[in-house]
KEDRENMI-876409 format. One record per residue (C-alpha): x, y, z; residue in one letter; chain. Coordinates in Angstrom, 2 decimals. Example, Ala and Ser with C-alpha at 12.3 -4.5 7.8 and 13.67 -1.06 7.14 Angstrom:
         X         Y         Z   code   unit
     12.30     -4.50      7.80      A      A
     13.67     -1.06      7.14      S      A
% end
This chain:
         X         Y         Z   code   unit
      1.62    -11.90     -6.33      X      A
     -1.79    -10.47     -7.22      X      A
     -1.94     -6.83     -8.23      X      A
     -4.43     -4.19     -9.21      X      A
     -3.74     -2.08    -12.28      X      A
     -5.08      1.30    -13.28      X      A
     -3.11      3.21    -15.89      X      A
     -0.17      1.09    -14.78      X      A
      0.63     -0.86    -11.64      X      A
     -1.42      0.38     -8.69      X      A
     -0.91     -1.85     -5.63      X      A
     -0.24     -5.50     -4.99      X      A
     -0.75     -7.67     -1.96      X      A
      0.28    -10.97     -0.43      X      A
     -0.47    -13.08      2.63      X      A
      2.20    -14.68      4.76      X      A
      2.17    -16.82      7.88      X      A
      2.42    -13.91     10.33      X      A
      1.28    -10.90      8.32      X      A
     -0.46     -9.57      5.24      X      A
      1.45     -7.16      3.02      X      A
      0.37     -4.30      0.83      X      A
      2.85     -3.13     -1.77      X      A
      2.02      0.42     -2.91      X      A
      4.59      0.31     -5.74      X      A
      6.09      3.62     -4.56      X      A
      8.51      3.71     -1.63      X      A
      8.07      7.48     -1.55      X      A
      4.42      6.99     -0.59      X      A
      5.46      5.04      2.50      X      A
      7.85      7.83      3.43      X      A
      5.20     10.50      2.87      X      A
      2.69      8.68      5.09      X      A
      5.14      7.66      7.82      X      A
      3.11      9.28     10.62      X      A
     -0.05      7.41      9.62      X      A
      1.88      4.15      9.23      X      A
      3.83      4.20     12.50      X      A
      1.50      1.58     14.03      X      A
      2.49     -0.89     11.30      X      A
      5.69     -2.53     10.23      X      A
      7.07     -1.04      7.04      X      A
     10.07     -1.50      4.81      X      A
     11.22      0.20      1.63      X      A
      8.29     -1.01     -0.46      X      A
      5.81     -2.79      1.79      X      A
      3.37     -2.33      4.62      X      A
      2.79     -5.27      6.92      X      A
     -0.46     -5.82      8.78      X      A
     -0.99     -8.43     11.52      X      A
     -3.10    -11.40     10.45      X      A
     -5.13    -11.38     13.65      X      A
     -6.61     -7.90     13.09      X      A
     -8.78     -6.49     10.31      X      A
     -7.08     -4.41      7.66      X      A
     -7.44     -0.67      8.28      X      A
     -9.87      0.01      5.44      X      A
     -9.60      3.80      5.66      X      A
     -5.82      3.66      5.42      X      A
     -5.86      1.19      2.52      X      A
     -8.35      3.40      0.65      X      A
     -6.16      6.45      1.21      X      A
     -3.12      4.61     -0.17      X      A
     -5.03      3.39     -3.23      X      A
     -6.43      6.87     -3.91      X      A
     -2.92      8.33     -3.69      X      A
     -1.66      5.73     -6.16      X      A
     -4.57      6.42     -8.53      X      A
     -3.69     10.12     -8.45      X      A
     -0.01      9.35     -9.13      X      A
     -0.87      7.10    -12.08      X      A
     -3.31      9.59    -13.52      X      A
     -0.65     12.29    -13.28      X      A
      1.82     10.13    -15.18      X      A
     -0.74      9.30    -17.86      X      A
     -1.43     12.95    -18.71      X      A
% end
């Protein structure tokens, strides 16, 4: 599964037959953003997006920025 790294694991992603998944590497992030994610299927460590719709770029950016901040905090 491909992943992006920045001062440690950042996010990873995968494509499946019926959805695309984003793995933010922190289940607590999914819990913290539950209101923003209620339109999407989630589980403990993944967000699932339908394959027939574009990814919500603003939401993905927000998740990545949150992960960057978490990793930078750990690195200090």
